[in-house]
Backbone as JSON, one array per atom type, in Angstrom:
{
  "sequence": "MASRRQERARSYREEKTGQMTGSTQEKARDAKDTVSDTAQTAADRAGQTGSYIGQTAEAAKQKAAGAAQYVKESAIAGKDKTAAILQQTGEHVKSAAVGAKDAVMSTLGMAGDDNNGGCAAGKDTSTDKPGRDYQ",
  "N": [[152.6, 90.35, 137.23], [151.3, 88.17, 136.05], [148.81, 88.99, 136.75], [148.47, 91.26, 135.21], [148.39, 90.08, 132.69], [146.08, 88.58, 132.96], [144.23, 90.64, 133.26], [144.51, 91.91, 130.79], [143.63, 89.84, 129.15], [140.99, 89.6, 130.03], [140.02, 92.13, 129.33], [140.3, 91.96, 126.57], [138.47, 89.89, 126.01], [136.08, 91.13, 126.78], [136.01, 93.27, 124.98], [135.86, 91.94, 122.49], [133.42, 90.58, 122.82], [131.68, 92.73, 123.02], [132.02, 93.85, 120.46], [131.04, 91.77, 118.81], [128.43, 91.62, 119.73], [127.46, 94.16, 119.09], [127.72, 94.1, 116.27], [125.99, 91.98, 115.63], [123.57, 92.98, 116.59], [123.29, 95.18, 114.9], [122.97, 93.9, 112.42], [120.57, 92.61, 112.93], [118.85, 94.8, 113.22], [119.03, 95.87, 110.62], [117.91, 93.76, 109.12], [115.34, 93.72, 110.19], [114.44, 96.28, 109.43], [114.48, 96.02, 106.63], [112.6, 93.98, 106.23], [110.37, 95.2, 107.33], [110.04, 97.37, 105.6], [109.45, 95.99, 103.24], [107.07, 94.74, 103.97], [105.49, 96.99, 104.4], [105.42, 98.09, 101.85], [104.05, 96.06, 100.53], [101.63, 96.24, 101.92], [100.8, 98.79, 101.18], [100.35, 98.43, 98.44], [98.36, 96.56, 98.62], [96.18, 97.98, 99.54], [95.46, 99.31, 97.26], [94.76, 97.39, 95.39], [92.95, 95.46, 96.34], [91.23, 93.1, 98.53], [92.4, 90.56, 98.61], [95.12, 90.91, 98.18], [95.59, 92.42, 100.41], [95.21, 90.55, 102.44], [97.35, 88.88, 101.85], [99.46, 90.64, 102.28], [99.22, 91.02, 105.02], [99.85, 88.46, 105.93], [102.49, 88.36, 105.05], [103.54, 90.35, 106.63], [103.27, 89.2, 109.16], [104.96, 87.02, 108.85], [107.31, 88.41, 108.52], [107.58, 89.59, 111.02], [107.98, 87.29, 112.53], [110.41, 86.46, 111.4], [112.05, 88.57, 112.17], [112.02, 88.21, 114.93], [113.3, 85.74, 115.09], [115.85, 86.45, 114.16], [116.62, 88.15, 116.2], [116.68, 86.38, 118.42], [118.66, 84.65, 117.51], [120.83, 86.37, 117.54], [121.14, 86.83, 120.27], [121.72, 84.23, 121.14], [124.13, 83.86, 119.79], [125.7, 85.77, 121.03], [125.78, 84.75, 123.66], [127.12, 82.34, 123.2], [129.56, 83.27, 122.26], [130.48, 84.61, 124.53], [130.84, 82.43, 126.25], [132.87, 81.02, 124.94], [134.93, 82.89, 125.02], [135.26, 83.07, 127.78], [136.18, 80.49, 128.32], [138.58, 80.6, 126.92], [139.89, 82.52, 128.42], [140.25, 81.09, 130.79], [142.04, 79.16, 129.9], [144.24, 80.77, 129.31], [144.83, 81.73, 131.84], [145.51, 79.32, 133.13], [147.78, 78.64, 131.65], [149.46, 80.72, 132.39], [149.82, 80.2, 135.12], [151.11, 77.74, 134.92], [153.46, 78.56, 133.64], [154.55, 80.21, 135.61], [154.99, 78.31, 137.63], [156.91, 76.74, 136.34], [159.04, 78.53, 136.11], [159.57, 79.02, 138.81], [160.33, 76.46, 139.58], [162.61, 76.13, 138.02], [164.24, 78.05, 139.17], [164.61, 76.95, 141.59], [162.78, 77.36, 143.59], [160.51, 76.02, 143.98], [158.22, 73.87, 145.74], [159.58, 71.19, 146.07], [159.42, 67.62, 146.57], [161.64, 66.35, 148.01], [162.65, 65.7, 150.49], [162.16, 63.38, 152.1], [159.36, 63.0, 151.91], [158.2, 65.24, 152.97], [156.91, 68.49, 152.6], [158.66, 71.32, 151.22], [160.05, 73.48, 153.61], [158.53, 72.62, 155.73], [158.23, 71.93, 159.16], [160.03, 69.42, 160.56], [161.04, 68.62, 162.94], [159.83, 67.33, 165.06], [159.3, 64.82, 164.23], [159.73, 61.41, 164.78], [161.56, 58.6, 164.15], [160.22, 55.31, 163.82], [158.07, 55.5, 165.51], [154.58, 55.52, 165.75], [152.36, 57.9, 165.21], [149.12, 58.53, 165.94]],
  "CA": [[152.74, 90.12, 135.81], [150.18, 87.32, 135.66], [147.61, 89.8, 136.94], [148.35, 92.1, 134.02], [147.95, 89.22, 131.59], [144.67, 88.26, 133.18], [143.46, 91.87, 132.99], [144.48, 92.1, 129.34], [142.77, 88.8, 128.57], [139.6, 89.96, 130.35], [139.68, 93.29, 128.5], [140.17, 91.47, 125.21], [137.2, 89.16, 125.94], [134.98, 92.09, 126.83], [136.01, 94.03, 123.73], [135.36, 91.08, 121.42], [132.01, 90.32, 123.07], [131.0, 93.97, 122.65], [132.05, 93.97, 119.0], [130.13, 90.79, 118.22], [127.06, 92.0, 120.09], [127.11, 95.33, 118.26], [127.57, 93.65, 114.89], [124.78, 91.17, 115.53], [122.41, 93.86, 116.75], [123.17, 95.97, 113.68], [122.4, 93.02, 111.4], [119.18, 92.38, 113.29], [118.12, 96.03, 112.87], [118.95, 95.95, 109.15], [116.95, 92.75, 108.67], [114.02, 94.18, 110.61], [114.08, 97.41, 108.57], [114.19, 95.5, 105.28], [111.33, 93.24, 106.3], [109.32, 96.19, 107.59], [109.83, 98.1, 104.34], [108.78, 95.07, 102.32], [105.68, 94.58, 104.45], [104.79, 98.26, 104.17], [105.19, 98.19, 100.4], [102.96, 95.12, 100.23], [100.39, 96.79, 102.49], [100.41, 99.92, 100.32], [99.81, 97.87, 97.2], [97.12, 95.86, 98.95], [95.11, 98.96, 99.62], [95.12, 99.74, 95.91], [94.3, 96.33, 94.49], [91.87, 94.63, 96.83], [91.35, 92.41, 99.8], [93.3, 89.41, 98.52], [96.48, 91.41, 98.41], [95.62, 92.85, 101.81], [95.44, 89.35, 103.25], [98.72, 88.44, 101.57], [100.36, 91.59, 102.95], [99.15, 90.73, 106.46], [100.61, 87.23, 106.13], [103.9, 88.72, 104.9], [103.9, 91.12, 107.8], [103.41, 88.25, 110.26], [106.19, 86.27, 108.61], [108.42, 89.34, 108.77], [107.72, 89.7, 112.47], [108.6, 86.03, 112.96], [111.81, 86.48, 110.97], [112.75, 89.52, 113.03], [112.17, 87.56, 116.24], [114.32, 84.71, 114.91], [117.14, 87.13, 114.07], [116.93, 88.64, 117.55], [117.05, 85.22, 119.24], [119.95, 84.17, 117.02], [121.85, 87.31, 118.01], [121.34, 86.58, 121.7], [122.41, 82.95, 121.25], [125.51, 84.08, 119.34], [126.38, 86.52, 122.1], [126.03, 83.82, 124.76], [128.14, 81.38, 122.78], [130.83, 84.01, 122.22], [130.91, 84.84, 125.91], [131.32, 81.16, 126.79], [134.16, 80.72, 124.3], [135.94, 83.81, 125.56], [135.5, 82.66, 129.16], [137.03, 79.3, 128.27], [139.9, 81.06, 126.5], [140.49, 83.17, 129.58], [140.68, 80.05, 131.72], [143.25, 78.54, 129.33], [145.33, 81.73, 129.48], [145.16, 81.72, 133.28], [146.2, 78.06, 133.4], [149.11, 78.72, 131.05], [150.25, 81.64, 133.21], [150.17, 79.48, 136.35], [152.13, 76.76, 134.53], [154.71, 79.26, 133.38], [155.06, 80.64, 136.92], [155.52, 77.11, 138.29], [158.13, 76.33, 135.65], [160.1, 79.47, 136.48], [159.91, 78.76, 140.21], [161.05, 75.19, 139.61], [163.92, 76.38, 137.44], [165.01, 78.84, 140.12], [164.75, 76.18, 142.82], [161.88, 77.93, 144.58], [159.3, 75.21, 144.05], [158.14, 72.99, 146.9], [159.87, 69.81, 145.66], [159.24, 66.61, 147.61], [162.91, 65.61, 148.04], [163.14, 65.54, 151.86], [161.49, 62.31, 152.83], [157.91, 63.08, 151.9], [157.72, 66.46, 153.61], [156.97, 69.64, 151.71], [159.74, 72.24, 151.56], [159.7, 74.45, 154.62], [157.74, 72.01, 156.8], [159.01, 71.61, 160.35], [160.04, 67.97, 160.79], [161.83, 68.38, 164.14], [159.11, 66.46, 166.0], [159.16, 63.48, 163.65], [160.63, 60.44, 165.39], [161.46, 57.34, 163.41], [159.81, 54.13, 164.55], [156.86, 55.73, 166.3], [153.38, 55.73, 164.94], [151.49, 58.9, 165.84], [147.79, 58.47, 165.35]],
  "C": [[151.6, 89.25, 135.3], [148.88, 88.09, 135.78], [147.39, 90.7, 135.73], [147.87, 91.28, 132.83], [146.48, 88.88, 131.73], [143.79, 89.47, 132.86], [143.37, 92.11, 131.49], [143.58, 91.07, 128.67], [141.3, 89.12, 128.83], [139.15, 91.14, 129.49], [139.45, 92.86, 127.05], [138.84, 90.73, 125.03], [136.03, 90.13, 125.91], [134.87, 92.88, 125.53], [135.41, 93.19, 122.59], [133.87, 90.79, 121.58], [131.2, 91.55, 122.66], [130.94, 94.15, 121.15], [131.05, 93.01, 118.36], [128.69, 91.14, 118.52], [126.6, 93.17, 119.23], [126.86, 94.94, 116.81], [126.28, 92.87, 114.7], [123.54, 92.03, 115.67], [122.2, 94.71, 115.51], [122.56, 95.15, 112.55], [120.92, 92.78, 111.66], [118.33, 93.61, 112.94], [117.96, 96.16, 111.36], [117.91, 94.97, 108.6], [115.53, 93.19, 109.01], [113.55, 95.34, 109.72], [113.7, 96.94, 107.17], [112.85, 94.79, 105.26], [110.18, 94.22, 106.49], [109.01, 96.98, 106.32], [109.07, 97.24, 103.33], [107.32, 94.9, 102.7], [104.88, 95.85, 104.19], [104.48, 98.44, 102.7], [104.05, 97.27, 100.0], [101.64, 95.65, 100.75], [99.88, 97.96, 101.64], [99.76, 99.43, 99.03], [98.47, 97.17, 97.45], [95.94, 96.82, 99.01], [94.63, 99.4, 98.24], [94.46, 98.64, 95.09], [93.25, 95.4, 95.06], [92.2, 93.84, 98.08], [92.31, 91.21, 99.75], [94.73, 89.83, 98.8], [96.62, 91.88, 99.85], [95.87, 91.68, 102.73], [96.87, 88.84, 103.08], [99.73, 89.34, 102.3], [100.37, 91.32, 104.46], [99.96, 89.47, 106.78], [102.12, 87.52, 106.03], [104.4, 89.49, 106.12], [104.13, 90.2, 109.01], [104.69, 87.42, 110.1], [107.41, 87.14, 108.88], [108.66, 89.5, 110.26], [108.38, 88.44, 113.03], [110.08, 85.99, 112.6], [112.63, 87.43, 111.85], [113.0, 88.92, 114.41], [113.27, 86.5, 116.18], [115.72, 85.35, 114.88], [117.57, 87.62, 115.46], [117.39, 87.49, 118.45], [118.4, 84.66, 118.82], [121.08, 85.07, 117.51], [122.16, 87.06, 119.48], [122.1, 85.27, 121.9], [123.87, 83.09, 120.84], [126.32, 84.81, 120.39], [126.73, 85.59, 123.25], [127.14, 82.84, 124.42], [129.52, 82.04, 122.76], [131.37, 84.24, 123.61], [131.48, 83.56, 126.52], [132.69, 80.8, 126.22], [135.25, 81.62, 124.87], [136.25, 83.5, 127.02], [136.44, 81.46, 129.2], [138.45, 79.68, 127.87], [140.62, 81.73, 127.65], [141.0, 82.16, 130.59], [141.95, 79.37, 131.21], [144.45, 79.46, 129.52], [145.78, 81.74, 130.94], [145.95, 80.47, 133.63], [147.61, 78.09, 132.84], [150.02, 79.63, 131.87], [150.7, 80.95, 134.5], [151.25, 78.45, 136.03], [153.47, 77.41, 134.28], [155.36, 79.72, 134.68], [155.7, 79.44, 137.64], [156.83, 76.66, 137.66], [159.3, 77.24, 136.02], [160.54, 79.21, 137.92], [160.71, 77.46, 140.34], [162.47, 75.37, 139.09], [164.82, 77.13, 138.42], [165.19, 78.14, 141.46], [163.85, 76.7, 143.94], [160.62, 77.09, 144.75], [159.36, 74.31, 145.27], [158.37, 71.55, 146.49], [159.74, 68.87, 146.84], [160.49, 65.73, 147.68], [163.41, 65.36, 149.46], [162.3, 64.55, 152.64], [159.99, 62.45, 152.92], [157.35, 64.32, 152.55], [157.87, 67.6, 152.61], [158.09, 70.57, 152.17], [159.24, 73.24, 152.59], [158.88, 73.88, 155.76], [158.66, 71.63, 157.95], [158.9, 70.11, 160.62], [160.78, 67.62, 162.07], [161.13, 67.46, 165.14], [158.89, 65.07, 165.45], [160.19, 62.55, 164.29], [160.47, 59.12, 164.65], [161.02, 56.21, 164.33], [158.57, 54.33, 165.4], [155.7, 56.04, 165.36], [152.47, 56.68, 165.68], [150.13, 58.86, 165.17], [146.86, 59.4, 166.03]]
}
């Protein structure tokens, strides 16, 4: 049962990571296309009006390339952060499942309570002799 929960949690993390990665990549492509179109329009106009505009278009193109790189790096950083958050969430879910299992076992009297003189439940104590110190 806990294994199923862990599998569902892992599947959920993978699905969400994939969704966020896809969304971020799509935004990066859209930004790159918009910047590229703007740079191309500026370059087209530069050819018609002179060298000053050509220089300005080249500068815009370089800035656009820088912006596209920034968007790409931001997407990667967002993906990494999302993966870390989902990993942490998975660990919390796993911990909660273990706690729930322990609580059920304790309720059913199946837990290894320490009520028999310091020995864990099921430990063979037949060789313990009071008053002797075994070192």
